[in-house]
Steps between C-alpha positions, in 0.01 A plus 500: 500500500510874446712699258774737608271803455238348727773411750623860491149622573436253782847504656698804383806392699521165317739439210436233238814400309640194325846377598744280308745321733755420230621144452468317830676168568196272499395192308291722272801706391745206477489489116597868482781495754757378248416782258736743672227680690564642844333252736401592855443278800137517618594690818695758299212538252261560790734767644519672160122506462453634853753776426303597187175501698657732757578753223157510335300820519151591384642583156594131461133398507431275201870462419713193426844486663789255502713392793738795439209750527515562124172567317393226257270614220164323489 
């Protein structure tokens, strides 16, 4: 596995970013769903993540973003 700097050198058009889908209605998130969090159906979560991916530019390289396209500090 290469780091983001190596990726930028080898494939300058590539973007490496981490994405947080929010709370998705799955068995894994079931304990958190009653905590008043906004819960998304898997298909909706996938649409949100794809929308974020569509907005990413080279400046996003190495960033961490949530499903609303908000930056999350590392």
